N, C-alpha and C positions, 0 to 999 in steps of 0.2 A: 484462483486469485491468491497470489502469496503476499507474504507481509511486505516484501521489498515494493510491491506495486503501490502499496499505501505511500511510501514515501517518494515514488515516482510522483504521485499525484501532488504530493507536496511540493515537490519540485516545479511541476507545471504550475501551480498556483502563483509561486514567487521562489525563485532560485537565490535570491539575493541572500536571505539569512545563512544559507549553506556556504556561499561564496565568502562571506563574512568571517563565520565560523572557520573555515578551512584555509582560507587565504589571507584573511586581514581585511583591513578597511580599505586600503589601497585599491582593491580590486572591484569595488562598489559601482564607478563611475558608469560604466556600460557593459551589460551582460545580455547576450543574445543566445539563443537555444541553437544547437547545432541537430542536424538529422542524426539520429542515434542508430539508425539502422545501416550498417556498413556492408558494403558489397562483397563479392565474391561468394563463398557460402555463407547466406544470410545469418547475421547475428545482430541483436540489438542491445546497445549498452543501457543502463538503467538511467543515466544522465549525462549530458554534455553540454558544456557551454563555452561560448567564445567571450573572453574577458578583454574588450577592446583596448582599454587603457593598459592593461598589462602585458598585451600582445601574446597571450597564452590560452590554452584549451585546458578547463578543469573536467575531467572525467571520472563519475563516480559509480561505485558498485555497491548494493546493499545485500548482505548474504544473511539468512537465518540459519542454514546449516552450514558445517564447517567444509564439509567435502562436495566436490562437483565434478561433473565429466563434459570436457576435459578439466583438468584440474586449475585452479584459480591462478596459479603463476603463469600457466601456458595461456590461459583466456586474456590476463592482462597484457601479456606481449602481443598476442594476435590483436586486441583492440588497439594497442599503440602503434603498431605497424599499418593499420588501415585508417587511423585517425591522420597518422604522419603523411601516409601516402597521399592522402586528399586536401590536407590543409597546409602541411609543411610548417608548423608552429611548434613551439614548445609545450609539452603537455603534461601536466600535473594529474597522475591517477592516485585516487583513493578508494580502498575497499574498506567498508564500513561493514561490521559483524554485529549482529543484533542480538543473538541469544547466546547467554553464557555457556562456555564449554572450555574445558582443559585440552581439547584435543590438539595435536600439534600443527594441523594445517592453517589454524587461525593466527599463528605466529610467525608464519612465512611471509616475507615480503620481498620476494625476489624469485626470478626466475634464471636457471642456470644449465646450461647443456653445451659441452665442449666450450667453444670460444665465446658463447653469447650469454652474457648476463643481463638482466633487465630488472630494475628495482622500481617499486612503489610503495606508497604509504599503506599502512594497517591502522585501523581504528578499532578497538574493542569497546563497544559502548558500556559494557558493565564495569569497566575500570575508569570511566570518567565521572568527575564530580557532577552532581545534577545543576549545581548553580549555573554552571557555564551556559546551559539551555534556559535557564530562568532568564538570563540577561537579553535573549532574544525570543519574545513571544512565539515567532512563527516555528521555532525548534522545540517548544514545549512537549510536543507529543514524543521526542525522543527522551526527556528528562525521566520518564517512567522506565526507561530500561537502564538507565546509568547507575552508579556505585550508592549503595545505600545498606545500613544496617537495620533500617526500619522502613520496610517496603510500604506497609499500608499507610504510614505518615507521609511519604513520598507522594503516594497517589492522592492522598488528600490534599497536600499542597499544591500539586499539579492542577487539580480541579479547581481549587480555590483562585489561583492564579488564572486560570482560563475564564472564570466568571467575572474576573475585573476587565477583560477587553470589551470595549464598547461596541465595537462593529459586530453587529449580531452575525451577518454572514460569515466573517473571519473567525468568530467565536464558535459557531456552529461547526465549520469545517475541521477546526483544530480539535474540537472536543470529539468529532467522530474518528478523527485519525488517531487520537490518543487513545480512545476505548478499543479500538482494533489493535493496535500494537502493545497495549496493556495485556493483551490475550496470549502474549509470548512468555510470560512470568506471572501473571496473576490469575486467580481463579475467577469465575464468573460472577461468583456472590460477592467476593471483594470489589470487582469492577462495578457492580450494579450499586453499591452502597454510594458511590460519588458520581455516577453518570447514568442518565435517564437514556434508554436505548431509543425511545421514540423520536427524541430529537435528532437522532443521526438521518431520519428521513429527510429532513428539512435541508440538510448538508449537500453541496454540489459534491463533495467528495463521496458521499454515501450513494448518490445516484450515478456517478460514474462508474463505482465499484459494481453497481448492480448492473447496471447496461453492459459495461465492458466484461464483466464476469461470465454473463449469460452467452455474449457474442463469442467468448474464447472459450466456452463449453465446460465453465466450472473448473478450472484449472485447480486452484487450491482455495482455502477458505478462511472463515473467520469463526470464532467460536459462538455458540447458542446463536442461531438464527443465520445471519449473514456469514458469520465466521465457521460453525459447525456445518451449515448447508454447503457451503462451497468448499469447503476443506474435505469432505467426504464424498465430494462428487465425481471427482476421479475414480474413486474406488467402487462406488456404487453405479457409475454409468453416467454418462453425460445426460439424458433424460430423467434418469430417477433424481439426480442432483438438481436440475431445474425444478422438477415437481416439489421436492423437499423444500428448497429455497422459497418458492412463491408460496407454498401453504403456509410457512412460517410468518412471512412478510405480510400476507393478507391476513392472516389471524391477528398480527400485531396491530395492523391499520385498522380493521373492520370488526374485530371480535373473534370469538372462537367459531370455527366452521363446522358446521353439521355434517354427517356422513352423507347426506344427500348431495350437497355441494362438494364434496372432496370426491365422490364418485364422478360427478360431472367432470371436474378438474382432472380426473384421472385418465378420462377418456380425451383430452385435448392432444393434438399432435405437437412435436416439437416448435414448430413454427408458430402454432397457436399460444404455446407457452410463451415464447419470446415476446410475441405481442401483447400478452396479457402483463407481463413483466413491465412493459413500457407503460401501459394503460394504468396500472395500480397506482402509479405515483399521482395522478390526478382523482383518485377515488377518495370519495369524504365518507361514504356509508355503505352498508350491505346492499342498499337499493342499488347503487352504481354497479356492483359486481354482477348482480342479477341481470341489470339491463346489457352489460356487456356479453355475458354468456347468452342471452336471448338473441344478439345481434349477431356474434361472431362465433359462438361456441359451436355452431352447427356446421360452419364453413369447412371445407376439405382443402 
């Protein structure tokens, strides 16, 4: 599960702040999601929206690393052609780079080959002032990646601003997203000063990350627990990644697991690990885990 997927979840919850930020107030009247899986050789855009009032499409791509295969300029041209082939509308494309780097790829905003030239917008978050994101609460998770000479102070300010959000569900979702994205540039110790990891488990974003991360085979991850377990999943193998993630989450939710329980968990199949991953969201005590293992742990 890569960092850009966290931003996809924020888009799914509410695309309006992104539209406001990137296109301005006039585009907010009507926003509807587009199917981001584009035919031919299947590719999926990070975000696509039809802006009915403006009569255009906004296409977003989030990038943690500077390089990709195929290169980003070619990808953006490919996305544009597929979107235009399907919808025949004006298309505004924006690539948002998340992690600071001086590599030349993050400064490229066009594709050019022979007679073909295609341009798109590029945003490097580390060059933007954080105050921009403070004005739109739903974009606060991005503020921790913005320009600052005092990173710890910025992280504290974002945490305090999130605490002022009255809607509990919205607050938990944004805190979870902020905590995860902060892992791009902050140490775990610094993040833990301002965010309680156990609160993540109550958020919709956390639950989507966990369930989708298991389903996708632990593609990438998040630092410490969800972050580190998923991030190491591809390198250690899908099954090992699932096991590591589950044991971390179980320990956080139910307390330290003893050797006997770890041995029983190690014997579970991949399908059983996936089933346990869904069940643990409803577990409140070690007795619930013991009951689940007694009921489902011996199934083949």
